[in-house]
DOTOR-929598 format. One record per residue (C-alpha): residue in three letters; y negated, x, z negated. Coordinates in steps of 0.02 Angstrom, whole numbers, plus 50000, padded with zeros to 5 digits. Layout:
BEGIN
ALAYXZ;...
***
This chain:
BEGIN
MET564165235951594;ASN562985235251754;GLU562205218951740;ARG561845216651545;ALA560215219451487;GLY559755237751481;GLY561385241051586;LEU561535252051749;ALA560505239851867;ASP558985241551738;GLN559155258151734;ARG559155258951925;ILE557535248751931;SER556735258551795;LYS557035274551913;VAL556255264552060;TRP554765261051954;GLY554465278451899;LEU554885273351709;ASN555475286551575;GLU556655272551496;PRO557645260051553;ILE556825242051537;ARG558085227951471;ILE557895213351587;PRO558355196451497;ILE559745186351561;ALA559545166651559;ASN560345151351614;SER559515147551769;PRO558555156651903;GLN556925148851840;GLY557365153551662;ALA557665172151717;VAL555985172651789;GLN555085165151634;GLU556085176451515;PHE555525192651618;ARG553715187451652;GLY553625181651462;GLU552825167451360;PHE551155166751454;TYR551855165251624;THR550895149851679;SER551575148251872;GLN552375131651920;PHE553865133552043;ILE553505127052219;HIS555115130352312;GLN556775138252301;GLU558125145852428;ALA559765150952402;VAL560195167452458;ASP561915178652469;GLY562215180452272;GLY560505173752216;MET559055163352227;ILE557305165252300;LEU555855155752203;PHE554105155152256;THR552765148752122;GLN550875147552127;LYS549795150651981;LYS549015132251913;ASP547165128951906;ARG546465140352045;GLU545245133252128;ASN544615140552299;ASN546055152852290;SER547785155552398;ASN549045162152286;LEU550915164152302;GLN552175173452213;MET553945178452266;GLU555365180052127;TYR557155186352170;THR558565182852030;CYS560375186652056;LYS561825177851963;ASN563085187651888;ILE564505185051749;PHE563235184551609;GLY562085169551684;TRP560455173251799;LYS559455189651805;TRP557595193551872;VAL557785207652004;TRP556165209652092;GLY554535199752126;ALA552925201552206;GLY551405188652254;TYR549745187652314;SER548055179852260;ILE546545178752389;ASN544915170952335;GLU544375158552457;SER542515156952513;VAL541875142552593;GLU541475151952746;SER543265158952762;LYS543965159252933;SER545745163552896;ALA547375158052984;LEU548625162252862;HIS548905172452709;TYR550495183652692;MET551325198252612;SER552705209252668;ILE554015216052558;PRO554945229652621;LYS556725234052604;LEU556825242952427;GLU557995259252415;LYS559275258652268;VAL558815237852233;SER560025226052288;ALA558985212152363;PRO558695203052514;PHE557175210652594;PRO556195216552715;MET555335199152678;LEU553765191352749;PHE553035175352637;GLY551525166152626;ASP550335150152678;ILE549875144352830;ILE548065139452827;ASP547645132452997;SER548655117953021;THR548615118853220;ILE549795133053211;LYS551635128453233;ARG552465144653265;VAL552445161053194;THR553105176353282;VAL553715192653179;GLU554025207553269;ILE555095221253180;LYS554415238453222;GLU556095247753182;THR556925239553332;GLY555485231853422;LYS556315214553450;PRO555435200253422;ASP556125187753286;THR555505169553299;PHE555275157353158;ASP554865139753174;VAL553445134153052;LYS553695115352982;ALA552195106053032;GLY551365099052852;
***
């Protein structure tokens, strides 16, 4: 089957990663469970937000107990007939110094070939509370898309 652990979907992702053998991504009862099952028993990040997308869920997490550190992880899971399965994830961790003048921290994920996922995606933290709007321009079309940022 395509969506079982070790199935065709896992074989495709293994090829994208350049692996010789297919990985076996476990199935779980919830999006959070899918992330925890894939990441392993020592995964200690805290789930801080989730967004439903067509066929799946995007979850945002932060690592606990990281003083002077800006970190954010994005995990994408999809729902199939067997349960929830991890598909893709990425994140960043930036050590903040007292003198840091960063207005925001972000990460960009491009569209992935042979992986069914809601990308491209841009995510991050706005550090400067005076920022009320972020404008993202997609270079392929040159047409800017504007996203309003909620204060607070």
